[in-house]
C-alpha positions as CSV (number, residue, x, y, z in Angstrom):
1,M,22.0,-45.2,-86.0
2,K,19.0,-43.2,-84.6
3,T,16.8,-46.3,-85.1
4,K,19.2,-48.5,-83.1
5,L,19.4,-45.9,-80.3
6,S,15.7,-45.6,-80.2
7,T,15.3,-49.4,-80.0
8,L,18.0,-49.5,-77.2
9,L,16.2,-46.8,-75.3
10,V,12.9,-48.6,-75.5
11,A,14.5,-51.8,-74.3
12,V,16.1,-50.0,-71.3
13,I,12.8,-48.4,-70.3
14,A,11.0,-51.8,-70.6
15,A,13.6,-53.3,-68.3
16,L,13.2,-50.5,-65.8
17,T,9.5,-50.9,-65.7
18,S,9.6,-54.7,-65.5
19,T,8.2,-56.0,-62.2
20,A,9.5,-59.5,-62.3
21,H,10.3,-59.2,-58.6
22,A,7.2,-57.2,-57.8
23,Q,6.6,-58.5,-54.3
24,E,6.3,-55.7,-51.7
25,K,9.8,-54.5,-51.0
26,N,11.1,-55.5,-47.6
27,L,13.5,-52.7,-46.6
28,H,16.8,-53.8,-45.2
29,K,17.9,-52.3,-42.0
30,D,20.5,-50.1,-43.7
31,E,18.1,-49.0,-46.4
32,A,16.1,-45.7,-46.4
33,D,12.5,-45.2,-47.5
34,L,12.9,-42.3,-50.0
35,E,9.1,-41.5,-49.7
36,T,9.5,-40.5,-46.0
37,L,12.9,-38.8,-45.8
38,L,12.4,-35.1,-45.3
39,I,15.0,-32.5,-46.4
40,T,15.4,-30.3,-43.4
41,A,17.9,-28.1,-45.3
42,S,15.0,-26.8,-47.3
43,P,12.1,-24.7,-45.7
44,L,9.7,-26.3,-48.2
45,S,9.7,-29.6,-46.2
46,R,9.8,-31.9,-49.2
47,T,11.1,-35.4,-49.6
48,V,14.0,-36.5,-51.8
49,L,11.5,-37.6,-54.5
50,Q,9.9,-34.2,-54.5
51,S,13.0,-32.1,-55.0
52,S,13.8,-30.6,-58.5
53,T,17.5,-30.6,-57.5
54,P,19.4,-33.9,-56.7
55,V,19.5,-34.6,-53.0
56,S,21.0,-37.5,-51.0
57,I,20.3,-38.2,-47.3
58,L,22.2,-40.6,-45.0
59,S,20.3,-41.5,-41.9
60,G,19.6,-44.5,-39.5
61,E,21.6,-47.7,-40.2
62,E,22.8,-46.4,-43.5
63,L,24.5,-43.5,-41.8
64,D,25.9,-45.9,-39.1
65,Q,27.4,-48.2,-41.8
66,N,29.1,-45.3,-43.5
67,Q,30.2,-43.4,-40.4
68,A,33.9,-42.4,-40.4
69,A,36.0,-40.0,-38.4
70,T,35.6,-37.1,-40.8
71,L,32.7,-35.7,-42.7
72,G,34.4,-36.2,-46.1
73,D,35.1,-39.8,-45.5
74,T,31.5,-40.4,-44.2
75,L,30.1,-39.1,-47.5
76,A,32.9,-40.5,-49.7
77,N,30.6,-43.0,-51.5
78,V,27.6,-40.8,-52.0
79,P,27.1,-40.4,-55.7
80,G,28.5,-37.0,-56.9
81,V,30.4,-36.5,-53.6
82,H,34.2,-37.2,-53.3
83,S,36.5,-36.4,-50.4
84,S,39.7,-34.4,-50.3
85,Y,42.4,-36.0,-48.2
86,Y,45.1,-34.3,-46.2
87,G,45.3,-36.9,-43.4
88,P,42.8,-38.7,-41.1
89,V,41.2,-35.5,-39.8
90,A,41.4,-33.0,-42.8
91,S,39.0,-34.6,-45.2
92,S,36.3,-32.3,-46.8
93,P,33.5,-33.1,-49.2
94,I,33.9,-32.3,-52.9
95,I,30.6,-32.0,-54.8
96,R,30.8,-32.4,-58.6
97,G,34.4,-31.3,-58.6
98,L,33.7,-28.2,-56.5
99,D,35.1,-27.7,-53.0
100,G,36.4,-25.0,-50.6
101,P,34.4,-21.8,-50.6
102,R,31.9,-23.1,-53.1
103,I,30.6,-25.8,-50.8
104,K,28.6,-24.8,-47.7
105,V,29.0,-27.1,-44.7
106,V,26.3,-26.3,-42.1
107,Q,25.2,-27.8,-38.8
108,N,21.5,-27.8,-38.3
109,G,21.2,-25.2,-41.1
110,L,23.9,-22.8,-39.8
111,D,27.4,-22.4,-41.1
112,A,30.0,-24.7,-39.4
113,S,32.2,-21.6,-39.2
114,D,35.6,-23.3,-39.2
115,A,38.8,-22.8,-41.3
116,S,38.1,-25.8,-43.7
117,R,36.7,-23.5,-46.4
118,V,39.9,-21.5,-46.3
119,G,42.3,-24.4,-46.3
120,P,41.4,-28.0,-47.1
121,D,44.1,-29.2,-44.8
122,H,42.0,-27.9,-41.9
123,Q,39.5,-30.0,-40.0
124,V,35.7,-29.6,-40.7
125,A,34.3,-28.7,-37.3
126,T,31.4,-31.2,-37.3
127,E,31.0,-34.6,-35.7
128,T,29.4,-37.5,-37.5
129,S,29.2,-40.0,-34.6
130,T,26.4,-38.0,-33.0
131,A,24.6,-37.0,-36.2
132,S,21.1,-38.2,-36.8
133,Q,21.0,-37.3,-40.5
134,I,23.4,-35.9,-43.1
135,E,21.9,-34.2,-46.2
136,V,23.8,-33.4,-49.5
137,L,22.2,-30.9,-51.9
138,R,24.1,-31.2,-55.2
139,G,24.3,-28.2,-57.5
140,P,23.7,-24.6,-56.5
141,A,21.8,-24.1,-53.2
142,T,22.4,-20.4,-53.0
143,L,18.8,-19.3,-52.3
144,L,18.8,-20.2,-48.6
145,Y,22.5,-20.4,-47.9
146,G,24.1,-17.7,-49.9
147,S,26.7,-17.4,-52.6
148,G,29.1,-19.8,-50.7
149,A,26.7,-22.6,-51.7
150,I,27.2,-22.2,-55.5
151,G,28.4,-25.8,-55.6
152,G,26.2,-27.5,-53.0
153,V,25.4,-27.9,-49.3
154,V,26.1,-30.5,-46.7
155,N,23.8,-30.2,-43.7
156,V,24.8,-32.2,-40.6
157,V,21.7,-32.7,-38.5
158,D,21.7,-33.7,-34.8
159,N,19.3,-33.4,-31.9
160,R,21.0,-30.6,-30.0
161,L,18.0,-28.3,-30.8
162,P,15.0,-30.5,-29.8
163,A,12.2,-30.4,-32.3
164,Q,9.6,-32.8,-30.8
165,R,8.1,-33.5,-27.4
166,Q,8.8,-36.8,-25.8
167,E,8.2,-38.5,-22.4
168,G,11.0,-40.3,-20.6
169,L,14.6,-41.1,-21.8
170,T,15.8,-42.3,-25.2
171,G,19.2,-42.4,-26.7
172,E,22.1,-44.5,-27.9
173,M,25.7,-45.4,-27.0
174,F,28.4,-46.4,-29.4
175,A,32.0,-47.8,-29.1
176,Q,34.4,-48.8,-31.9
177,Y,38.0,-50.0,-32.3
178,D,39.9,-49.9,-35.6
179,N,43.3,-51.6,-35.9
180,V,44.6,-49.5,-38.7
181,A,45.6,-46.7,-36.3
182,D,44.8,-48.4,-32.9
183,A,41.8,-46.1,-33.0
184,K,39.3,-46.0,-30.2
185,T,36.0,-44.1,-30.5
186,V,33.1,-43.8,-28.0
187,S,30.0,-41.6,-28.2
188,T,26.6,-41.1,-26.5
189,D,23.4,-39.4,-27.5
190,L,20.7,-38.9,-24.8
191,N,17.2,-37.2,-25.2
192,M,14.8,-36.8,-22.3
193,G,11.5,-35.0,-21.9
194,S,8.6,-34.3,-19.7
195,G,5.5,-32.3,-20.7
196,D,6.5,-29.4,-22.9
197,F,10.2,-29.6,-22.0
198,V,12.8,-31.6,-23.8
199,F,16.6,-31.9,-23.1
200,H,19.5,-33.2,-25.0
201,V,23.1,-34.2,-24.3
202,D,25.7,-35.9,-26.5
203,G,29.4,-36.4,-26.4
204,Y,32.2,-38.3,-28.0
205,N,35.9,-39.1,-27.6
206,R,38.3,-40.4,-30.3
207,K,42.0,-41.4,-29.9
208,T,44.2,-42.8,-32.6
209,D,47.9,-43.4,-33.2
210,D,49.6,-42.9,-36.6
211,Y,47.8,-45.0,-39.2
212,K,49.2,-47.9,-41.2
213,I,49.9,-47.4,-44.9
214,P,50.5,-50.1,-47.6
215,V,53.4,-48.3,-49.2
216,P,56.0,-45.7,-48.3
217,A,54.4,-42.3,-47.7
218,N,56.4,-40.6,-50.5
219,V,55.4,-41.8,-53.9
220,N,59.0,-41.8,-55.1
221,E,60.3,-44.0,-52.3
222,E,60.5,-47.8,-52.5
223,G,59.8,-50.3,-49.8
224,G,56.9,-52.0,-48.0
225,S,54.2,-51.0,-45.6
226,G,54.6,-48.8,-42.6
227,E,52.9,-45.9,-40.8
228,L,52.2,-42.3,-41.8
229,D,54.2,-40.2,-39.5
230,N,52.5,-37.5,-37.5
231,S,49.0,-38.7,-38.4
232,S,47.6,-39.3,-34.9
233,V,44.4,-37.7,-33.6
234,S,43.0,-36.9,-30.2
235,A,39.5,-35.4,-30.2
236,H,36.5,-34.9,-27.9
237,G,33.4,-32.8,-27.6
238,F,29.9,-32.5,-26.3
239,N,26.6,-30.7,-26.9
240,L,23.9,-29.6,-24.5
241,G,20.5,-28.5,-25.6
242,G,17.0,-27.9,-24.3
243,G,13.6,-26.8,-25.7
244,W,10.1,-25.7,-24.7
245,I,7.7,-27.1,-27.3
246,T,4.0,-26.7,-27.6
247,D,1.5,-27.2,-30.4
248,D,2.1,-23.6,-31.5
249,T,5.6,-22.6,-30.3
250,R,9.1,-24.0,-30.1
251,V,12.0,-22.4,-28.3
252,A,15.3,-24.3,-28.3
253,L,18.8,-23.4,-27.2
254,S,22.1,-25.3,-27.4
255,Y,25.8,-25.0,-26.5
256,G,28.5,-27.2,-28.1
257,R,32.2,-27.6,-27.5
258,M,34.8,-29.3,-29.7
259,D,38.5,-29.9,-28.9
260,S,40.9,-31.7,-31.3
261,E,44.6,-32.2,-31.5
262,Y,46.0,-33.8,-34.7
263,G,49.3,-33.9,-36.6
264,L,50.1,-32.6,-40.1
265,P,51.6,-35.6,-41.9
266,V,53.6,-33.4,-44.3
267,E,55.4,-31.7,-41.5
268,D,57.5,-33.5,-38.8
269,D,56.7,-32.6,-35.2
270,V,54.0,-30.1,-36.3
271,Y,50.5,-30.5,-34.9
272,I,47.3,-28.5,-34.5
273,K,45.2,-27.8,-31.4
274,L,41.6,-26.9,-32.3
275,K,38.8,-25.6,-30.1
276,Q,35.3,-24.4,-31.0
277,D,32.5,-23.0,-28.9
278,R,29.2,-23.0,-30.7
279,Y,25.8,-21.5,-29.5
280,Q,22.6,-22.0,-31.5
281,A,19.0,-21.0,-30.9
282,V,15.8,-21.4,-32.8
283,V,12.2,-20.0,-32.3
284,D,9.2,-21.3,-34.3
285,W,5.8,-19.7,-34.2
286,K,3.2,-22.0,-35.9
287,N,-0.5,-22.1,-36.6
288,L,-0.6,-18.3,-37.0
289,D,-3.7,-16.4,-38.2
290,G,-3.3,-14.1,-41.1
291,F,-1.2,-14.1,-44.3
292,F,1.8,-15.7,-42.6
293,E,1.1,-19.2,-41.2
294,A,4.4,-19.7,-39.5
295,V,7.6,-17.7,-38.6
296,H,11.0,-19.2,-37.9
297,F,14.0,-17.4,-36.3
298,Q,17.4,-19.2,-36.3
299,N,20.6,-17.8,-34.8
300,G,24.1,-19.0,-34.2
301,F,27.4,-17.7,-32.7
302,T,30.6,-19.6,-33.2
303,D,34.0,-18.9,-31.6
304,Y,36.7,-21.0,-33.5
305,E,40.4,-21.1,-33.0
306,H,43.2,-23.5,-34.0
307,T,46.9,-23.1,-33.3
308,E,49.7,-24.8,-35.1
309,F,52.6,-26.0,-32.8
310,E,56.1,-26.8,-33.9
311,G,57.1,-29.1,-31.1
312,E,56.4,-27.0,-28.0
313,E,56.7,-23.7,-29.8
314,V,53.5,-21.8,-30.8
315,G,53.4,-21.3,-34.6
316,T,50.5,-19.8,-36.5
317,S,47.0,-19.3,-35.0
318,F,43.8,-19.1,-37.0
319,K,40.7,-17.5,-35.4
320,N,37.2,-17.2,-36.7
321,Q,34.2,-15.6,-34.9
322,S,30.9,-15.6,-36.6
323,I,27.3,-14.5,-36.1
324,E,24.5,-15.8,-38.3
325,S,20.8,-15.1,-38.2
326,R,18.0,-16.3,-40.6
327,L,14.4,-15.1,-40.3
328,W,11.8,-16.6,-42.6
329,A,8.0,-16.9,-42.8
330,D,5.7,-19.4,-44.5
331,H,2.8,-17.7,-46.2
332,Q,-0.6,-18.8,-47.3
333,A,-1.3,-19.7,-50.9
334,V,-1.4,-16.9,-53.4
335,A,-2.9,-17.9,-56.8
336,G,-1.9,-21.5,-55.9
337,W,1.7,-20.6,-54.9
338,K,2.9,-21.4,-51.4
339,G,6.4,-20.7,-50.0
340,T,8.7,-18.8,-47.8
341,V,10.2,-15.3,-47.7
342,G,13.1,-14.4,-45.5
343,V,16.3,-12.5,-44.6
344,H,19.7,-13.8,-43.8
345,Y,22.6,-12.1,-42.1
346,N,26.2,-13.4,-41.6
347,Y,29.2,-11.7,-40.0
348,I,32.7,-13.3,-40.0
349,D,35.8,-12.0,-38.2
350,A,38.6,-14.2,-39.4
351,S,42.3,-13.7,-38.7
352,S,45.6,-15.6,-38.7
353,I,48.7,-14.6,-36.7
354,G,52.2,-16.1,-37.1
355,E,55.1,-16.6,-39.5
356,E,53.0,-18.9,-41.7
357,A,49.8,-16.8,-41.8
358,F,48.8,-16.6,-45.5
359,T,45.6,-14.6,-45.3
360,P,45.2,-11.1,-43.8
361,P,42.7,-10.5,-41.0
362,T,39.4,-9.8,-42.7
363,K,35.9,-8.9,-41.5
364,T,33.1,-10.1,-43.9
365,D,29.5,-8.9,-43.7
366,S,26.7,-10.2,-45.8
367,I,22.9,-9.6,-45.7
368,A,20.4,-11.1,-48.1
369,A,16.7,-11.4,-48.9
370,F,15.3,-14.6,-50.4
371,V,12.0,-16.1,-51.6
372,M,11.2,-19.7,-52.4
373,E,7.9,-20.7,-53.9
374,E,6.2,-23.9,-55.2
375,H,2.9,-24.7,-57.0
376,E,1.4,-28.1,-57.7
377,T,-0.7,-28.6,-60.9
378,G,-1.7,-32.2,-61.5
379,P,1.4,-34.2,-62.0
380,L,3.7,-31.1,-62.1
381,L,5.3,-29.6,-59.0
382,W,6.8,-26.2,-59.9
383,Q,9.5,-24.7,-57.7
384,L,10.9,-21.1,-58.0
385,G,13.2,-19.0,-55.9
386,A,15.4,-15.9,-55.9
387,R,18.0,-14.2,-53.6
388,V,19.7,-10.9,-53.5
389,E,22.8,-10.6,-51.3
390,T,25.3,-7.8,-50.5
391,L,28.7,-8.8,-49.2
392,S,31.6,-6.6,-47.9
393,H,35.3,-7.5,-47.2
394,D,37.1,-5.2,-44.8
395,V,40.9,-6.1,-44.9
396,D,43.5,-5.3,-42.2
397,N,46.3,-4.0,-44.5
398,S,48.9,-4.1,-41.7
399,F,49.3,-7.8,-42.6
400,Y,51.2,-6.7,-45.7
401,D,53.7,-4.4,-43.8
402,L,56.3,-7.2,-43.4
403,L,56.0,-8.1,-47.0
404,D,56.2,-4.6,-48.4
405,S,58.3,-2.1,-46.4
406,S,57.3,0.7,-48.9
407,N,53.6,0.3,-47.8
408,T,52.3,0.2,-51.3
409,L,50.1,-2.8,-50.7
410,G,46.6,-2.2,-49.4
411,F,43.0,-2.7,-50.1
412,N,39.9,-0.6,-49.5
413,N,36.7,-2.2,-48.4
414,I,35.4,-4.3,-51.3
415,D,31.7,-4.7,-51.8
416,F,29.7,-7.2,-54.0
417,T,26.1,-7.6,-54.8
418,S,25.1,-11.1,-55.9
419,V,21.8,-12.1,-57.5
420,S,20.7,-15.8,-57.7
421,G,17.5,-17.5,-59.0
422,S,16.3,-20.9,-59.8
423,A,13.3,-22.5,-61.6
424,G,12.5,-26.2,-61.5
425,V,9.8,-28.7,-62.0
426,V,9.1,-32.3,-60.8
427,W,6.9,-34.3,-63.3
428,S,5.4,-37.4,-61.8
429,L,4.7,-39.5,-64.9
430,N,3.0,-42.2,-62.8
431,N,3.5,-43.9,-59.4
432,Q,6.9,-45.3,-60.6
433,H,8.5,-42.7,-62.9
434,S,9.3,-39.1,-62.4
435,L,11.5,-36.5,-64.1
436,A,13.0,-33.4,-62.5
437,L,14.5,-30.4,-64.3
438,N,16.1,-27.5,-62.6
439,Y,17.9,-24.4,-63.9
440,A,19.9,-22.2,-61.5
441,Y,21.6,-18.9,-62.1
442,S,24.0,-18.1,-59.2
443,Q,26.5,-15.4,-58.5
444,R,29.3,-15.9,-56.0
445,A,31.5,-13.2,-54.5
446,P,35.1,-14.3,-54.2
447,S,36.2,-15.3,-50.7
448,A,38.8,-13.3,-48.7
449,S,41.4,-16.1,-49.1
450,E,40.9,-16.2,-52.9
451,M,41.5,-12.5,-53.2
452,F,44.1,-11.5,-50.5
453,S,46.2,-14.6,-49.7
454,Y,49.9,-14.0,-49.7
455,G,52.1,-16.4,-47.8
456,P,53.1,-20.0,-47.0
457,H,50.4,-22.6,-46.5
458,V,52.6,-25.4,-45.3
459,G,49.8,-27.9,-44.6
460,S,49.1,-28.1,-48.3
461,Q,52.8,-27.5,-49.3
462,T,51.9,-24.4,-51.2
463,Y,52.8,-20.7,-51.2
464,E,49.5,-19.0,-52.0
465,I,49.1,-15.7,-53.8
466,G,45.6,-14.3,-54.1
467,G,43.9,-13.2,-57.2
468,D,44.2,-9.5,-56.3
469,F,47.9,-9.9,-57.0
470,S,49.9,-10.5,-60.1
471,I,53.3,-12.2,-60.6
472,D,55.7,-10.4,-63.0
473,E,59.0,-11.7,-64.4
474,Q,61.9,-9.7,-65.7
475,D,65.3,-11.2,-66.6
476,G,64.5,-14.3,-64.7
477,I,63.6,-12.4,-61.5
478,Y,60.0,-12.8,-60.2
479,S,58.1,-10.2,-58.3
480,V,54.6,-9.8,-56.9
481,H,52.5,-6.7,-57.3
482,Q,48.9,-5.6,-56.4
483,A,46.7,-6.3,-59.5
484,D,45.0,-3.5,-61.3
485,E,41.6,-4.8,-60.5
486,D,39.9,-7.1,-58.0
487,L,38.7,-10.6,-58.7
488,H,35.2,-10.6,-60.3
489,K,32.1,-12.5,-59.2
490,E,31.6,-16.0,-60.5
491,E,28.4,-16.4,-62.5
492,S,27.1,-20.0,-62.8
493,N,24.4,-21.3,-65.1
494,N,23.6,-24.8,-64.0
495,I,21.1,-27.2,-65.4
496,D,20.1,-30.5,-63.7
497,L,18.0,-33.3,-65.2
498,T,17.1,-36.1,-62.9
499,Y,15.2,-39.3,-63.7
500,R,13.8,-41.3,-60.7
501,Y,12.2,-44.8,-60.8
502,Q,10.8,-46.7,-57.9
503,N,8.7,-49.9,-57.6
504,D,8.2,-52.6,-55.0
505,S,11.5,-54.2,-55.8
506,W,14.0,-51.5,-56.6
507,N,14.7,-47.9,-57.3
508,A,17.0,-45.9,-59.6
509,T,18.2,-42.3,-59.8
510,V,20.1,-40.9,-62.7
511,S,21.2,-37.2,-62.8
512,V,23.1,-35.3,-65.5
513,F,24.3,-31.8,-65.1
514,Y,25.9,-29.0,-67.1
515,N,27.4,-26.0,-65.3
516,E,28.8,-23.1,-67.3
517,V,30.7,-20.8,-64.9
518,G,31.9,-17.3,-66.0
519,D,35.0,-16.0,-64.3
520,Y,35.6,-19.3,-62.6
521,I,38.2,-18.9,-59.8
522,F,40.9,-21.6,-59.6
523,E,44.2,-22.2,-58.0
524,Q,46.8,-22.2,-60.8
525,S,50.2,-23.8,-60.2
526,T,52.8,-21.4,-61.6
527,G,55.8,-23.7,-61.9
528,L,57.6,-21.5,-59.4
529,V,58.9,-22.4,-55.9
530,Y,59.1,-20.3,-52.8
531,A,62.6,-20.6,-51.3
532,G,65.0,-18.4,-49.4
533,G,62.4,-15.6,-49.2
534,E,61.9,-15.4,-53.0
535,L,60.2,-16.9,-56.0
536,I,62.4,-19.0,-58.3
537,S,61.8,-21.6,-61.0
538,A,61.4,-25.2,-59.9
539,E,64.4,-26.1,-62.1
540,N,66.7,-23.6,-60.3
541,Y,65.4,-24.7,-56.9
542,A,66.1,-28.3,-57.7
543,A,69.6,-27.5,-59.0
544,N,70.5,-25.4,-55.9
545,V,69.3,-28.1,-53.5
546,A,71.4,-30.7,-55.4
547,L,74.5,-28.5,-55.3
548,N,74.3,-26.7,-51.9
549,G,71.5,-28.2,-49.8
550,E,71.2,-24.7,-48.4
551,Y,67.4,-24.3,-48.1
552,D,65.3,-24.7,-45.0
553,E,63.1,-27.8,-45.5
554,E,60.5,-26.4,-43.2
555,I,59.5,-23.4,-45.3
556,D,61.3,-23.7,-48.6
557,G,60.4,-25.7,-51.6
558,L,56.7,-24.7,-51.5
559,S,54.9,-24.8,-54.8
560,V,53.6,-21.3,-55.7
561,I,50.0,-21.1,-56.7
562,N,48.1,-18.0,-57.9
563,F,44.3,-17.6,-57.9
564,E,43.2,-16.9,-61.4
565,Q,39.9,-16.5,-63.3
566,Q,38.7,-18.0,-66.6
567,D,35.4,-19.2,-67.9
568,A,34.9,-22.9,-67.3
569,K,32.5,-25.7,-68.1
570,L,31.7,-28.6,-65.7
571,Y,29.5,-31.4,-66.7
572,G,28.8,-35.0,-65.8
573,F,26.4,-37.4,-64.2
574,E,25.5,-39.4,-61.0
575,A,23.7,-42.7,-61.1
576,Q,22.5,-45.1,-58.4
577,V,20.5,-48.3,-58.6
578,D,19.3,-50.3,-55.6
579,M,17.7,-53.6,-56.5
580,H,16.1,-56.4,-54.4
581,L,17.0,-59.6,-56.1
582,S,15.1,-61.5,-53.4
583,E,13.8,-60.9,-49.9
584,E,17.3,-61.5,-48.5
585,L,19.5,-60.3,-51.3
586,R,20.0,-56.7,-52.4
587,W,22.4,-55.3,-55.0
588,E,23.4,-51.7,-55.2
589,I,25.5,-50.0,-57.9
590,F,26.6,-46.4,-58.4
591,S,28.8,-44.2,-60.6
592,D,29.7,-40.6,-61.0
593,Y,31.8,-38.5,-63.2
594,T,32.8,-34.8,-63.6
595,R,34.5,-33.3,-66.5
596,A,35.8,-29.7,-66.0
597,K,37.4,-27.6,-68.8
598,L,38.8,-24.1,-69.0
599,D,37.5,-22.1,-72.0
600,E,40.9,-20.9,-73.1
601,G,42.2,-24.5,-73.2
602,G,43.3,-27.0,-70.6
603,N,41.6,-28.5,-67.6
604,V,40.4,-27.3,-64.2
605,P,42.9,-28.6,-61.7
606,R,42.4,-31.4,-59.1
607,I,39.1,-32.8,-60.4
608,P,38.2,-36.3,-59.1
609,P,38.1,-39.0,-61.7
610,L,35.4,-41.4,-62.9
611,R,34.2,-43.7,-60.1
612,V,32.1,-46.9,-60.2
613,G,31.0,-48.9,-57.1
614,S,28.9,-51.9,-56.3
615,S,27.8,-53.6,-53.1
616,L,25.9,-56.8,-52.4
617,H,23.8,-57.0,-49.2
618,Y,22.4,-60.1,-47.6
619,E,20.0,-59.9,-44.6
620,R,18.3,-62.7,-42.9
621,G,16.9,-62.7,-39.4
622,N,19.1,-60.7,-37.1
623,W,22.1,-60.9,-39.5
624,H,23.2,-58.4,-42.2
625,G,26.3,-58.8,-44.3
626,E,27.7,-56.9,-47.3
627,I,30.7,-56.8,-49.6
628,E,31.6,-53.7,-51.6
629,V,34.0,-52.7,-54.3
630,V,34.7,-49.1,-55.5
631,R,36.9,-48.3,-58.4
632,N,38.5,-44.9,-58.7
633,S,39.8,-44.5,-62.3
634,K,43.1,-43.0,-63.3
635,Q,43.0,-39.2,-63.7
636,D,45.0,-38.1,-66.7
637,K,42.9,-35.0,-67.6
638,I,45.1,-32.7,-65.7
639,A,46.0,-29.0,-65.6
640,T,49.3,-27.4,-66.2
641,Y,52.0,-28.5,-63.7
642,E,49.6,-31.1,-62.3
643,T,50.6,-34.8,-62.3
644,E,48.5,-37.8,-63.2
645,T,47.1,-40.1,-60.5
646,D,46.9,-43.8,-60.9
647,G,43.5,-45.5,-60.4
648,Y,42.9,-47.8,-57.5
649,T,40.2,-50.3,-56.3
650,M,39.0,-50.6,-52.7
651,W,37.3,-53.7,-51.4
652,S,35.4,-53.8,-48.1
653,A,33.1,-56.1,-46.2
654,A,31.0,-56.0,-43.1
655,A,28.8,-58.1,-40.9
656,N,26.2,-56.9,-38.4
657,Y,24.3,-58.8,-35.8
658,Y,21.2,-57.2,-34.3
659,L,20.1,-58.3,-30.8
660,P,16.8,-56.9,-29.7
661,L,16.3,-57.0,-25.9
662,D,13.3,-55.8,-23.8
663,A,14.2,-52.1,-23.7
664,L,17.4,-52.2,-25.6
665,D,18.4,-52.8,-29.3
666,M,22.0,-53.9,-29.7
667,T,24.0,-53.9,-32.9
668,F,27.4,-55.7,-33.1
669,Y,29.5,-55.3,-36.2
670,L,32.7,-56.3,-37.8
671,K,34.0,-54.3,-40.8
672,G,37.1,-54.7,-43.0
673,S,38.3,-51.8,-45.3
674,N,40.8,-51.8,-48.1
675,L,41.0,-55.6,-47.8
676,T,43.6,-56.0,-50.5
677,N,45.9,-53.3,-48.9
678,E,45.8,-51.2,-52.1
679,E,47.8,-48.0,-52.6
680,G,45.3,-45.2,-53.0
681,R,46.1,-41.5,-53.6
682,V,43.4,-38.8,-53.8
683,H,43.9,-36.8,-56.9
684,S,42.2,-33.6,-55.5
685,S,44.8,-33.3,-52.7
686,Y,47.9,-31.1,-53.0
687,V,49.8,-33.7,-50.8
688,K,48.7,-36.8,-52.6
689,D,52.4,-37.8,-53.3
690,E,53.2,-37.7,-49.5
691,V,49.9,-38.8,-47.9
692,P,48.4,-42.1,-49.2
693,L,45.1,-43.5,-48.0
694,P,45.1,-46.0,-45.0
695,G,46.0,-49.6,-45.6
696,R,44.0,-52.7,-44.6
697,S,41.9,-52.2,-41.5
698,V,39.5,-54.2,-39.4
699,S,37.1,-52.5,-37.0
700,L,34.9,-53.8,-34.3
701,G,31.9,-51.9,-32.9
702,V,28.8,-52.0,-30.8
703,R,25.8,-49.7,-30.7
704,A,23.0,-49.7,-28.2
705,R,19.7,-47.9,-28.6
706,F,17.0,-47.5,-26.0
């Protein structure tokens, strides 16, 4: 058997190194040059090929082709990245089965500071239509971004903080119509400069109706296609920025505003109004004399609020004010090692007010010191890093007064110290082959919502009870008590091995990972239901509804989940091959898979299934066309009280026409999605049985660059 495997391995390597189509690769317009894409999320300023951890970047025409209304949907076909789905606005990225507080979503390197990390049914407060680049760092990225990045980072980059001087005016304008929801989107991005001064302005507006679905919304209903009630969206926003840039100094400031109004499909006549004000500033000092060659100072202040309305009546409001600062310096080589040292501060004041508030007001402070170093020796590029972080949760215990009239519930300030480190190497075997190996040890302090939640989370149809509480049962009566001890830190030991191949005709990337997480925090379904102000078994609830119909449908019947801890193992792979079959024809395939097990038996809940996708691109002259198919497999490796999800296949096709004019480059496109009108339900969503993916859609768009 070993001989056969060795023979097969040799044959595969021989096929990979074959240069049967070894003419110089003619990049298609929607294809990126991996040798030139810089990772701005890392202070080491390396390309994708020089990173010891797996990184994907969407930019240029490739970003335009994948652009969607939400960040999660925009990244949905990036290997290793799936998307949660709670409607056309609430769609967050899931990286290698990890989401929520383990995935850091940042805008130009600073936290998006919204409520999407607390509840996946909340909108991610970023906009993809005005982004210039989106970077995905898979695996722990805790060194620069903190323990909240134990699963990865998504960095949305735009031009609001100008980085380069320019003369005159450049920009782009975009308009799109999509028939699946009668959706209309327009955006603009303008950059202008003179001498050392540069200015930026962008804006967007999006308006949709309820979107069409191929089957009834509820999985148990029968019938044909229709619309998903209460799924309409109205959103707009803008960013203003300016900078003073010289050869040695950069000072840039920006202000951004986002407003959004969208429905919650699982609740009739309930919608959310969101607003966010965001200020960012950066100062760079370059070409310094002395040990430090450059110093960078990055700051942000965000004021976020969203309010849930029931008809015209104000329901629950979520507020989040945050301050973030990062100061780092690039130093000269010491014994061949160059890198960065810095400090990072973050303050978050989060609160929720209303009958459906499920997390107490909490102030969270964190401060950290970090170092990232690299050293190149021949074909080996070594990368090392470490971070020490202290974090404190200060809880407003008055939140629990209505729940516990005896005033026995309450938490003192809770402090954590987290230590993280990584070591990696990139080995360039030759001009075509390279191997990258990275080990990361990461600690993550539990988030406030994981520890202290206690209440109805109607958007996800759950009643959440934090890990600092325990549920007891006596004679069929369930009660909730404060736990004897707080949740512990998670401790992750993650290993990534990546093989990269590139020649004049094609490139391939294959990554395998193994992540052993001690005290993994997960949302465990309990088999209980919240109804009539108490916890009862699902069986009793169903019987009482059938007999009496006495429960309030708005707040009753919510599935009770409890945050628990247990050691877990997550492992899997991502693979992507992009091959030029001829000058005009290009074939791309990708696949990813995550397996997640609990050490005491059973599976981690809501893990995306195996996925395989393929696309064929044809480009000639000013025309570009493509057809794509993505298969999401059935997910039957499920946790207790979790249900299986059927697999589904999505077909799409698109055609672009590029029209270059004197001072204007126009792109006209036609795109069809879910061409077979397939029923698709996202396994990672709590509301998968009530919120299917959109049906067949056709979109028309135009983009003008100048």
